[in-house]
PDB file as gemmi writes it, atoms N, CA and C in Angstrom:
CRYST1    1.000    1.000    1.000  90.00  90.00  90.00 P 1                      
ATOM      1  N   MET A   1     138.264 -39.003 -20.227  1.00  0.00           N  
ATOM      2  CA  MET A   1     138.235 -37.976 -21.009  1.00  0.00           C  
ATOM      3  C   MET A   1     138.818 -36.767 -20.595  1.00  0.00           C  
ATOM      4  N   ASP A   2     139.523 -35.704 -20.803  1.00  0.00           N  
ATOM      5  CA  ASP A   2     139.864 -34.476 -20.235  1.00  0.00           C  
ATOM      6  C   ASP A   2     138.650 -33.602 -19.883  1.00  0.00           C  
ATOM      7  N   PRO A   3     139.012 -33.392 -18.689  1.00  0.00           N  
ATOM      8  CA  PRO A   3     137.891 -32.392 -17.879  1.00  0.00           C  
ATOM      9  C   PRO A   3     137.645 -30.971 -18.359  1.00  0.00           C  
ATOM     10  N   VAL A   4     139.214 -30.784 -19.176  1.00  0.00           N  
ATOM     11  CA  VAL A   4     139.247 -29.581 -20.107  1.00  0.00           C  
ATOM     12  C   VAL A   4     138.158 -29.394 -20.869  1.00  0.00           C  
ATOM     13  N   SER A   5     137.846 -30.525 -21.987  1.00  0.00           N  
ATOM     14  CA  SER A   5     137.241 -30.614 -22.900  1.00  0.00           C  
ATOM     15  C   SER A   5     136.016 -30.657 -22.671  1.00  0.00           C  
ATOM     16  N   TYR A   6     135.535 -30.567 -21.685  1.00  0.00           N  
ATOM     17  CA  TYR A   6     134.128 -30.718 -21.442  1.00  0.00           C  
ATOM     18  C   TYR A   6     133.279 -29.302 -21.594  1.00  0.00           C  
ATOM     19  N   PRO A   7     133.824 -28.050 -21.251  1.00  0.00           N  
ATOM     20  CA  PRO A   7     133.597 -26.749 -21.365  1.00  0.00           C  
ATOM     21  C   PRO A   7     133.168 -26.356 -23.027  1.00  0.00           C  
ATOM     22  N   LEU A   8     134.243 -27.153 -23.746  1.00  0.00           N  
ATOM     23  CA  LEU A   8     134.487 -26.781 -25.214  1.00  0.00           C  
ATOM     24  C   LEU A   8     133.227 -27.606 -25.856  1.00  0.00           C  
ATOM     25  N   GLN A   9     133.156 -28.828 -25.384  1.00  0.00           N  
ATOM     26  CA  GLN A   9     132.143 -29.413 -25.520  1.00  0.00           C  
ATOM     27  C   GLN A   9     130.544 -29.034 -25.655  1.00  0.00           C  
ATOM     28  N   ILE A  10     130.402 -28.474 -24.264  1.00  0.00           N  
ATOM     29  CA  ILE A  10     129.156 -27.797 -23.966  1.00  0.00           C  
ATOM     30  C   ILE A  10     128.817 -26.381 -24.923  1.00  0.00           C  
ATOM     31  N   ILE A  11     130.198 -25.859 -25.355  1.00  0.00           N  
ATOM     32  CA  ILE A  11     130.297 -24.514 -25.933  1.00  0.00           C  
ATOM     33  C   ILE A  11     129.451 -25.381 -27.414  1.00  0.00           C  
ATOM     34  N   ALA A  12     130.425 -26.239 -27.943  1.00  0.00           N  
ATOM     35  CA  ALA A  12     129.884 -26.801 -29.152  1.00  0.00           C  
ATOM     36  C   ALA A  12     128.219 -27.073 -29.602  1.00  0.00           C  
ATOM     37  N   ILE A  13     127.805 -27.703 -28.378  1.00  0.00           N  
ATOM     38  CA  ILE A  13     126.464 -28.264 -28.266  1.00  0.00           C  
ATOM     39  C   ILE A  13     125.608 -27.308 -28.482  1.00  0.00           C  
ATOM     40  N   VAL A  14     125.930 -25.991 -27.327  1.00  0.00           N  
ATOM     41  CA  VAL A  14     125.124 -25.027 -27.586  1.00  0.00           C  
ATOM     42  C   VAL A  14     124.958 -24.309 -28.919  1.00  0.00           C  
ATOM     43  N   PHE A  15     126.069 -24.011 -29.536  1.00  0.00           N  
ATOM     44  CA  PHE A  15     126.506 -23.294 -30.665  1.00  0.00           C  
ATOM     45  C   PHE A  15     125.517 -24.216 -31.631  1.00  0.00           C  
ATOM     46  N   PHE A  16     125.382 -25.629 -31.994  1.00  0.00           N  
ATOM     47  CA  PHE A  16     124.715 -26.066 -32.717  1.00  0.00           C  
ATOM     48  C   PHE A  16     123.207 -25.972 -32.653  1.00  0.00           C  
ATOM     49  N   ILE A  17     122.858 -25.869 -31.375  1.00  0.00           N  
ATOM     50  CA  ILE A  17     121.520 -25.786 -30.831  1.00  0.00           C  
ATOM     51  C   ILE A  17     120.919 -24.303 -31.250  1.00  0.00           C  
ATOM     52  N   VAL A  18     121.920 -23.506 -31.021  1.00  0.00           N  
ATOM     53  CA  VAL A  18     121.320 -22.164 -31.371  1.00  0.00           C  
ATOM     54  C   VAL A  18     121.074 -22.031 -32.982  1.00  0.00           C  
ATOM     55  N   GLN A  19     122.117 -22.463 -33.832  1.00  0.00           N  
ATOM     56  CA  GLN A  19     122.490 -22.304 -34.995  1.00  0.00           C  
ATOM     57  C   GLN A  19     121.241 -23.033 -35.676  1.00  0.00           C  
ATOM     58  N   PHE A  20     120.698 -24.184 -35.113  1.00  0.00           N  
ATOM     59  CA  PHE A  20     119.709 -24.862 -35.693  1.00  0.00           C  
ATOM     60  C   PHE A  20     118.389 -23.927 -35.308  1.00  0.00           C  
ATOM     61  N   GLY A  21     118.072 -23.279 -34.376  1.00  0.00           N  
ATOM     62  CA  GLY A  21     117.166 -22.466 -34.080  1.00  0.00           C  
ATOM     63  C   GLY A  21     117.007 -21.436 -34.906  1.00  0.00           C  
ATOM     64  N   LEU A  22     118.058 -20.902 -35.337  1.00  0.00           N  
ATOM     65  CA  LEU A  22     118.093 -19.495 -36.143  1.00  0.00           C  
ATOM     66  C   LEU A  22     117.718 -19.910 -37.677  1.00  0.00           C  
ATOM     67  N   TYR A  23     117.783 -21.252 -38.130  1.00  0.00           N  
ATOM     68  CA  TYR A  23     117.113 -21.541 -39.089  1.00  0.00           C  
ATOM     69  C   TYR A  23     115.685 -21.975 -38.752  1.00  0.00           C  
ATOM     70  N   THR A  24     115.264 -22.435 -37.813  1.00  0.00           N  
ATOM     71  CA  THR A  24     113.856 -23.459 -37.522  1.00  0.00           C  
ATOM     72  C   THR A  24     113.086 -21.994 -37.376  1.00  0.00           C  
ATOM     73  N   PHE A  25     113.193 -21.042 -36.357  1.00  0.00           N  
ATOM     74  CA  PHE A  25     112.107 -20.300 -36.266  1.00  0.00           C  
ATOM     75  C   PHE A  25     111.805 -19.255 -37.040  1.00  0.00           C  
ATOM     76  N   PRO A  26     112.856 -18.412 -37.879  1.00  0.00           N  
ATOM     77  CA  PRO A  26     112.223 -17.693 -39.132  1.00  0.00           C  
ATOM     78  C   PRO A  26     111.693 -18.505 -40.332  1.00  0.00           C  
ATOM     79  N   ALA A  27     111.990 -19.734 -40.460  1.00  0.00           N  
ATOM     80  CA  ALA A  27     111.387 -20.543 -41.491  1.00  0.00           C  
ATOM     81  C   ALA A  27     109.910 -21.106 -41.068  1.00  0.00           C  
ATOM     82  N   GLU A  28     109.520 -21.060 -39.764  1.00  0.00           N  
ATOM     83  CA  GLU A  28     108.285 -21.262 -39.548  1.00  0.00           C  
ATOM     84  C   GLU A  28     107.601 -20.026 -39.735  1.00  0.00           C  
ATOM     85  N   GLU A  29     108.022 -18.586 -39.338  1.00  0.00           N  
ATOM     86  CA  GLU A  29     107.408 -17.278 -39.342  1.00  0.00           C  
ATOM     87  C   GLU A  29     107.135 -17.311 -40.658  1.00  0.00           C  
ATOM     88  N   VAL A  30     108.012 -17.917 -42.294  1.00  0.00           N  
ATOM     89  CA  VAL A  30     107.379 -17.586 -43.175  1.00  0.00           C  
ATOM     90  C   VAL A  30     106.327 -18.476 -43.630  1.00  0.00           C  
ATOM     91  N   ALA A  31     106.590 -19.943 -43.157  1.00  0.00           N  
ATOM     92  CA  ALA A  31     105.207 -20.683 -43.445  1.00  0.00           C  
ATOM     93  C   ALA A  31     103.877 -20.278 -42.918  1.00  0.00           C  
ATOM     94  N   PHE A  32     104.167 -19.514 -41.590  1.00  0.00           N  
ATOM     95  CA  PHE A  32     102.660 -18.939 -41.356  1.00  0.00           C  
ATOM     96  C   PHE A  32     102.688 -17.691 -42.107  1.00  0.00           C  
ATOM     97  N   GLU A  33     103.435 -16.798 -42.905  1.00  0.00           N  
ATOM     98  CA  GLU A  33     102.978 -15.945 -43.879  1.00  0.00           C  
ATOM     99  C   GLU A  33     102.387 -16.476 -44.891  1.00  0.00           C  
ATOM    100  N   PHE A  34     102.877 -17.621 -45.201  1.00  0.00           N  
ATOM    101  CA  PHE A  34     101.974 -18.179 -46.894  1.00  0.00           C  
ATOM    102  C   PHE A  34     100.849 -18.452 -46.555  1.00  0.00           C  
ATOM    103  N   LEU A  35     100.052 -18.802 -45.354  1.00  0.00           N  
ATOM    104  CA  LEU A  35      98.574 -18.814 -44.881  1.00  0.00           C  
ATOM    105  C   LEU A  35      98.068 -17.275 -45.374  1.00  0.00           C  
ATOM    106  N   ASP A  36      98.513 -16.684 -44.865  1.00  0.00           N  
ATOM    107  CA  ASP A  36      98.000 -14.974 -44.995  1.00  0.00           C  
ATOM    108  C   ASP A  36      97.894 -14.672 -46.514  1.00  0.00           C  
ATOM    109  N   ILE A  37      98.735 -15.097 -47.421  1.00  0.00           N  
ATOM    110  CA  ILE A  37      98.650 -14.745 -48.538  1.00  0.00           C  
ATOM    111  C   ILE A  37      97.219 -15.116 -49.116  1.00  0.00           C  
ATOM    112  N   SER A  38      96.165 -16.369 -48.753  1.00  0.00           N  
ATOM    113  CA  SER A  38      95.101 -16.223 -49.231  1.00  0.00           C  
ATOM    114  C   SER A  38      94.032 -15.166 -48.411  1.00  0.00           C  
ATOM    115  N   ASN A  39      94.324 -14.797 -47.310  1.00  0.00           N  
ATOM    116  CA  ASN A  39      93.279 -13.908 -46.713  1.00  0.00           C  
ATOM    117  C   ASN A  39      93.821 -12.384 -47.318  1.00  0.00           C  
ATOM    118  N   ALA A  40      94.838 -12.314 -47.736  1.00  0.00           N  
ATOM    119  CA  ALA A  40      95.131 -11.133 -48.490  1.00  0.00           C  
ATOM    120  C   ALA A  40      94.392 -10.869 -49.951  1.00  0.00           C  
ATOM    121  N   ILE A  41      94.358 -12.026 -50.628  1.00  0.00           N  
ATOM    122  CA  ILE A  41      93.922 -11.589 -52.042  1.00  0.00           C  
ATOM    123  C   ILE A  41      92.644 -12.250 -51.578  1.00  0.00           C  
ATOM    124  N   TYR A  42      91.719 -12.755 -50.673  1.00  0.00           N  
ATOM    125  CA  TYR A  42      90.070 -13.015 -50.630  1.00  0.00           C  
ATOM    126  C   TYR A  42      90.084 -11.284 -50.316  1.00  0.00           C  
ATOM    127  N   ALA A  43      90.711 -10.659 -49.376  1.00  0.00           N  
ATOM    128  CA  ALA A  43      90.429  -9.253 -49.006  1.00  0.00           C  
ATOM    129  C   ALA A  43      90.269  -7.958 -49.959  1.00  0.00           C  
ATOM    130  N   SER A  44      91.046  -8.695 -51.227  1.00  0.00           N  
ATOM    131  CA  SER A  44      91.289  -7.862 -52.276  1.00  0.00           C  
ATOM    132  C   SER A  44      89.959  -7.781 -53.465  1.00  0.00           C  
ATOM    133  N   LYS A  45      89.829  -6.837 -54.396  1.00  0.00           N  
ATOM    134  CA  LYS A  45      88.900  -6.776 -54.836  1.00  0.00           C  
ATOM    135  C   LYS A  45      88.920  -7.811 -56.201  1.00  0.00           C  
ATOM    136  N   TRP A  46      89.146  -8.875 -55.699  1.00  0.00           N  
ATOM    137  CA  TRP A  46      89.388 -10.034 -56.868  1.00  0.00           C  
ATOM    138  C   TRP A  46      88.316 -10.284 -57.710  1.00  0.00           C  
ATOM    139  N   TYR A  47      87.246 -10.001 -57.301  1.00  0.00           N  
ATOM    140  CA  TYR A  47      85.855 -10.688 -58.317  1.00  0.00           C  
ATOM    141  C   TYR A  47      85.546  -9.391 -59.053  1.00  0.00           C  
ATOM    142  N   ARG A  48      86.187  -8.037 -59.200  1.00  0.00           N  
ATOM    143  CA  ARG A  48      86.146  -7.284 -60.095  1.00  0.00           C  
ATOM    144  C   ARG A  48      86.828  -7.715 -61.496  1.00  0.00           C  
ATOM    145  N   ASN A  49      87.646  -8.345 -61.355  1.00  0.00           N  
ATOM    146  CA  ASN A  49      88.446  -8.769 -62.471  1.00  0.00           C  
ATOM    147  C   ASN A  49      87.706  -9.700 -63.630  1.00  0.00           C  
ATOM    148  N   GLU A  50      88.305  -9.897 -64.684  1.00  0.00           N  
ATOM    149  CA  GLU A  50      87.798 -10.697 -65.627  1.00  0.00           C  
ATOM    150  C   GLU A  50      87.850 -12.073 -64.968  1.00  0.00           C  
ATOM    151  N   VAL A  51      86.917 -13.198 -65.737  1.00  0.00           N  
ATOM    152  CA  VAL A  51      86.738 -14.434 -65.197  1.00  0.00           C  
ATOM    153  C   VAL A  51      87.922 -15.332 -65.197  1.00  0.00           C  
ATOM    154  N   GLU A  52      88.809 -14.985 -66.366  1.00  0.00           N  
ATOM    155  CA  GLU A  52      89.936 -15.701 -66.125  1.00  0.00           C  
ATOM    156  C   GLU A  52      90.930 -15.339 -65.341  1.00  0.00           C  
ATOM    157  N   VAL A  53      91.345 -14.076 -65.103  1.00  0.00           N  
ATOM    158  CA  VAL A  53      91.817 -13.531 -63.928  1.00  0.00           C  
ATOM    159  C   VAL A  53      91.183 -14.184 -62.603  1.00  0.00           C  
ATOM    160  N   GLN A  54      89.949 -14.122 -62.383  1.00  0.00           N  
ATOM    161  CA  GLN A  54      89.344 -14.683 -61.198  1.00  0.00           C  
ATOM    162  C   GLN A  54      89.587 -16.102 -60.840  1.00  0.00           C  
ATOM    163  N   ARG A  55      90.004 -17.188 -61.920  1.00  0.00           N  
ATOM    164  CA  ARG A  55      90.230 -18.573 -61.935  1.00  0.00           C  
ATOM    165  C   ARG A  55      91.714 -18.640 -61.468  1.00  0.00           C  
ATOM    166  N   LEU A  56      92.565 -17.720 -62.175  1.00  0.00           N  
ATOM    167  CA  LEU A  56      93.841 -17.836 -61.695  1.00  0.00           C  
ATOM    168  C   LEU A  56      94.214 -17.110 -59.905  1.00  0.00           C  
ATOM    169  N   ILE A  57      93.205 -16.055 -59.819  1.00  0.00           N  
ATOM    170  CA  ILE A  57      93.512 -15.722 -58.200  1.00  0.00           C  
ATOM    171  C   ILE A  57      93.038 -17.134 -57.281  1.00  0.00           C  
ATOM    172  N   LEU A  58      91.838 -17.578 -57.694  1.00  0.00           N  
ATOM    173  CA  LEU A  58      91.234 -18.252 -56.897  1.00  0.00           C  
ATOM    174  C   LEU A  58      91.947 -19.692 -56.719  1.00  0.00           C  
ATOM    175  N   TYR A  59      93.000 -20.102 -57.903  1.00  0.00           N  
ATOM    176  CA  TYR A  59      93.865 -20.999 -58.033  1.00  0.00           C  
ATOM    177  C   TYR A  59      95.038 -20.927 -57.226  1.00  0.00           C  
ATOM    178  N   VAL A  60      95.214 -19.747 -56.815  1.00  0.00           N  
ATOM    179  CA  VAL A  60      97.022 -19.082 -56.139  1.00  0.00           C  
ATOM    180  C   VAL A  60      95.931 -19.187 -54.567  1.00  0.00           C  
ATOM    181  N   MET A  61      94.894 -18.521 -54.484  1.00  0.00           N  
ATOM    182  CA  MET A  61      94.360 -18.891 -52.977  1.00  0.00           C  
ATOM    183  C   MET A  61      94.223 -20.167 -52.587  1.00  0.00           C  
ATOM    184  N   ARG A  62      93.920 -20.985 -53.570  1.00  0.00           N  
ATOM    185  CA  ARG A  62      93.890 -22.378 -52.932  1.00  0.00           C  
ATOM    186  C   ARG A  62      95.263 -22.887 -52.447  1.00  0.00           C  
ATOM    187  N   ARG A  63      95.743 -22.835 -53.367  1.00  0.00           N  
ATOM    188  CA  ARG A  63      97.584 -23.072 -53.346  1.00  0.00           C  
ATOM    189  C   ARG A  63      98.119 -22.581 -51.812  1.00  0.00           C  
ATOM    190  N   SER A  64      97.608 -21.447 -51.979  1.00  0.00           N  
ATOM    191  CA  SER A  64      98.123 -20.530 -50.697  1.00  0.00           C  
ATOM    192  C   SER A  64      97.733 -21.127 -49.039  1.00  0.00           C  
ATOM    193  N   GLN A  65      96.383 -21.839 -49.513  1.00  0.00           N  
ATOM    194  CA  GLN A  65      95.942 -22.269 -48.151  1.00  0.00           C  
ATOM    195  C   GLN A  65      96.736 -23.746 -47.573  1.00  0.00           C  
ATOM    196  N   GLN A  66      97.201 -24.150 -48.493  1.00  0.00           N  
ATOM    197  CA  GLN A  66      98.188 -25.368 -48.052  1.00  0.00           C  
ATOM    198  C   GLN A  66      99.159 -25.206 -47.391  1.00  0.00           C  
ATOM    199  N   GLN A  67      99.374 -25.751 -46.147  1.00  0.00           N  
ATOM    200  CA  GLN A  67     100.666 -25.568 -45.124  1.00  0.00           C  
ATOM    201  C   GLN A  67     101.884 -25.812 -45.882  1.00  0.00           C  
ATOM    202  N   LYS A  68     102.961 -24.867 -45.987  1.00  0.00           N  
ATOM    203  CA  LYS A  68     104.010 -24.949 -46.727  1.00  0.00           C  
ATOM    204  C   LYS A  68     104.892 -24.550 -45.859  1.00  0.00           C  
ATOM    205  N   TYR A  69     106.166 -25.805 -46.019  1.00  0.00           N  
ATOM    206  CA  TYR A  69     107.346 -25.636 -45.195  1.00  0.00           C  
ATOM    207  C   TYR A  69     108.720 -25.715 -45.944  1.00  0.00           C  
ATOM    208  N   PHE A  70     109.566 -24.838 -45.356  1.00  0.00           N  
ATOM    209  CA  PHE A  70     111.096 -25.379 -46.138  1.00  0.00           C  
ATOM    210  C   PHE A  70     111.554 -26.777 -45.969  1.00  0.00           C  
ATOM    211  N   THR A  71     112.227 -27.344 -46.508  1.00  0.00           N  
ATOM    212  CA  THR A  71     112.813 -28.488 -46.129  1.00  0.00           C  
ATOM    213  C   THR A  71     114.406 -28.589 -46.239  1.00  0.00           C  
ATOM    214  N   GLY A  72     114.630 -29.406 -45.272  1.00  0.00           N  
ATOM    215  CA  GLY A  72     116.035 -29.981 -45.172  1.00  0.00           C  
ATOM    216  C   GLY A  72     116.831 -30.888 -45.814  1.00  0.00           C  
ATOM    217  N   ALA A  73     117.096 -30.483 -47.091  1.00  0.00           N  
ATOM    218  CA  ALA A  73     117.794 -31.606 -48.154  1.00  0.00           C  
ATOM    219  C   ALA A  73     116.604 -32.534 -49.008  1.00  0.00           C  
ATOM    220  N   GLY A  74     115.184 -31.982 -48.728  1.00  0.00           N  
ATOM    221  CA  GLY A  74     114.197 -32.527 -49.267  1.00  0.00           C  
ATOM    222  C   GLY A  74     113.661 -33.346 -48.400  1.00  0.00           C  
ATOM    223  N   LEU A  75     114.014 -33.652 -47.195  1.00  0.00           N  
ATOM    224  CA  LEU A  75     113.552 -35.056 -46.405  1.00  0.00           C  
ATOM    225  C   LEU A  75     112.736 -34.653 -45.397  1.00  0.00           C  
ATOM    226  N   ILE A  76     113.361 -33.499 -44.486  1.00  0.00           N  
ATOM    227  CA  ILE A  76     112.452 -33.207 -43.313  1.00  0.00           C  
ATOM    228  C   ILE A  76     112.062 -31.479 -43.525  1.00  0.00           C  
ATOM    229  N   ASP A  77     110.598 -31.453 -42.894  1.00  0.00           N  
ATOM    230  CA  ASP A  77     110.361 -30.208 -42.764  1.00  0.00           C  
ATOM    231  C   ASP A  77     111.063 -29.256 -41.677  1.00  0.00           C  
ATOM    232  N   ILE A  78     111.187 -28.067 -42.163  1.00  0.00           N  
ATOM    233  CA  ILE A  78     112.160 -27.316 -41.112  1.00  0.00           C  
ATOM    234  C   ILE A  78     110.841 -26.093 -40.526  1.00  0.00           C  
ATOM    235  N   SER A  79     110.625 -26.887 -39.110  1.00  0.00           N  
ATOM    236  CA  SER A  79     109.709 -26.354 -38.215  1.00  0.00           C  
ATOM    237  C   SER A  79     109.974 -26.447 -36.979  1.00  0.00           C  
ATOM    238  N   VAL A  80     109.149 -25.980 -36.189  1.00  0.00           N  
ATOM    239  CA  VAL A  80     109.410 -25.669 -34.536  1.00  0.00           C  
ATOM    240  C   VAL A  80     109.247 -27.163 -34.067  1.00  0.00           C  
ATOM    241  N   GLU A  81     108.206 -27.770 -34.820  1.00  0.00           N  
ATOM    242  CA  GLU A  81     107.964 -29.281 -34.296  1.00  0.00           C  
ATOM    243  C   GLU A  81     109.234 -30.017 -34.597  1.00  0.00           C  
ATOM    244  N   THR A  82     109.643 -29.800 -35.671  1.00  0.00           N  
ATOM    245  CA  THR A  82     110.914 -30.443 -36.136  1.00  0.00           C  
ATOM    246  C   THR A  82     112.128 -30.045 -35.176  1.00  0.00           C  
ATOM    247  N   PHE A  83     112.454 -28.928 -34.946  1.00  0.00           N  
ATOM    248  CA  PHE A  83     113.109 -28.622 -33.768  1.00  0.00           C  
ATOM    249  C   PHE A  83     113.343 -29.130 -32.690  1.00  0.00           C  
ATOM    250  N   ASP A  84     111.795 -29.331 -32.218  1.00  0.00           N  
ATOM    251  CA  ASP A  84     111.802 -29.859 -30.800  1.00  0.00           C  
ATOM    252  C   ASP A  84     111.928 -31.632 -30.769  1.00  0.00           C  
ATOM    253  N   SER A  85     111.387 -32.120 -32.003  1.00  0.00           N  
ATOM    254  CA  SER A  85     112.107 -33.471 -32.632  1.00  0.00           C  
ATOM    255  C   SER A  85     113.455 -33.872 -32.173  1.00  0.00           C  
ATOM    256  N   VAL A  86     114.040 -33.362 -32.848  1.00  0.00           N  
ATOM    257  CA  VAL A  86     115.470 -33.520 -33.038  1.00  0.00           C  
ATOM    258  C   VAL A  86     116.190 -33.128 -31.782  1.00  0.00           C  
ATOM    259  N   LEU A  87     115.721 -32.103 -30.936  1.00  0.00           N  
ATOM    260  CA  LEU A  87     116.367 -31.970 -29.604  1.00  0.00           C  
ATOM    261  C   LEU A  87     115.815 -32.993 -28.834  1.00  0.00           C  
ATOM    262  N   ARG A  88     114.635 -33.550 -28.853  1.00  0.00           N  
ATOM    263  CA  ARG A  88     114.384 -34.548 -27.845  1.00  0.00           C  
ATOM    264  C   ARG A  88     115.243 -35.982 -27.954  1.00  0.00           C  
ATOM    265  N   LYS A  89     115.150 -36.213 -29.142  1.00  0.00           N  
ATOM    266  CA  LYS A  89     115.991 -37.228 -29.757  1.00  0.00           C  
ATOM    267  C   LYS A  89     117.587 -37.210 -29.713  1.00  0.00           C  
ATOM    268  N   ALA A  90     118.034 -35.855 -29.901  1.00  0.00           N  
ATOM    269  CA  ALA A  90     119.678 -36.160 -29.261  1.00  0.00           C  
ATOM    270  C   ALA A  90     119.880 -36.244 -27.948  1.00  0.00           C  
ATOM    271  N   LEU A  91     118.976 -35.575 -27.002  1.00  0.00           N  
ATOM    272  CA  LEU A  91     119.139 -35.742 -25.980  1.00  0.00           C  
ATOM    273  C   LEU A  91     118.786 -37.190 -25.282  1.00  0.00           C  
ATOM    274  N   SER A  92     117.989 -37.686 -25.826  1.00  0.00           N  
ATOM    275  CA  SER A  92     117.405 -39.293 -25.607  1.00  0.00           C  
ATOM    276  C   SER A  92     118.944 -39.912 -26.010  1.00  0.00           C  
ATOM    277  N   PHE A  93     119.491 -39.712 -27.057  1.00  0.00           N  
ATOM    278  CA  PHE A  93     120.701 -40.515 -27.216  1.00  0.00           C  
ATOM    279  C   PHE A  93     121.782 -40.269 -26.704  1.00  0.00           C  
ATOM    280  N   CYS A  94     121.870 -39.028 -26.026  1.00  0.00           N  
ATOM    281  CA  CYS A  94     122.961 -38.844 -25.106  1.00  0.00           C  
ATOM    282  C   CYS A  94     122.793 -39.268 -23.758  1.00  0.00           C  
ATOM    283  N   ALA A  95     121.384 -39.242 -23.242  1.00  0.00           N  
ATOM    284  CA  ALA A  95     121.286 -40.056 -21.977  1.00  0.00           C  
ATOM    285  C   ALA A  95     121.501 -41.672 -22.071  1.00  0.00           C  
ATOM    286  N   ILE A  96     121.331 -42.314 -23.394  1.00  0.00           N  
ATOM    287  CA  ILE A  96     121.770 -43.677 -23.627  1.00  0.00           C  
ATOM    288  C   ILE A  96     123.003 -44.021 -23.844  1.00  0.00           C  
ATOM    289  N   PHE A  97     123.995 -43.083 -24.321  1.00  0.00           N  
ATOM    290  CA  PHE A  97     125.144 -43.248 -24.630  1.00  0.00           C  
ATOM    291  C   PHE A  97     125.872 -43.111 -23.315  1.00  0.00           C  
ATOM    292  N   LYS A  98     125.613 -41.904 -22.338  1.00  0.00           N  
ATOM    293  CA  LYS A  98     126.179 -41.823 -21.275  1.00  0.00           C  
ATOM    294  C   LYS A  98     125.762 -43.168 -20.503  1.00  0.00           C  
ATOM    295  N   ASN A  99     124.754 -43.719 -20.546  1.00  0.00           N  
ATOM    296  CA  ASN A  99     124.745 -44.843 -19.586  1.00  0.00           C  
ATOM    297  C   ASN A  99     125.272 -46.313 -20.063  1.00  0.00           C  
ATOM    298  N   LEU A 100     125.560 -46.352 -21.506  1.00  0.00           N  
ATOM    299  CA  LEU A 100     126.340 -47.335 -21.634  1.00  0.00           C  
ATOM    300  C   LEU A 100     127.762 -46.988 -21.624  1.00  0.00           C  
ATOM    301  N   LEU A 101     128.393 -45.822 -21.483  1.00  0.00           N  
ATOM    302  CA  LEU A 101     129.603 -45.940 -21.101  1.00  0.00           C  
ATOM    303  C   LEU A 101     129.889 -45.846 -19.513  1.00  0.00           C  
ATOM    304  N   LYS A 102     128.951 -45.883 -18.800  1.00  0.00           N  
ATOM    305  CA  LYS A 102     129.132 -45.944 -17.309  1.00  0.00           C  
ATOM    306  C   LYS A 102     129.273 -47.524 -17.102  1.00  0.00           C  
ATOM    307  N   ASN A 103     128.645 -48.432 -17.872  1.00  0.00           N  
ATOM    308  CA  ASN A 103     128.683 -50.149 -17.461  1.00  0.00           C  
ATOM    309  C   ASN A 103     129.922 -50.495 -18.200  1.00  0.00           C  
TER     310      ASN A 103                                                      
END                                                                             
């Protein structure tokens, strides 16, 4: 392999890691904001509304208490845990591949 291409490969890898992080961390923040919706609704004066409106509000509160994440292609949750998992697996794969090339 050409030694000149190593810096370009490192730059590309760093770029992909940063790009994945730029998607992951804001998505995690939005997921935590979903949990705050139920607290905000509960703090409002929801109990002063009509019974039908109270039922709808309680339904929204229950739905917002469930942890929600954005998904990548509907296959994997986009979260900090996913970022960590992908990074660890990629580094493990690189280490194994490097050892195979040495032998």
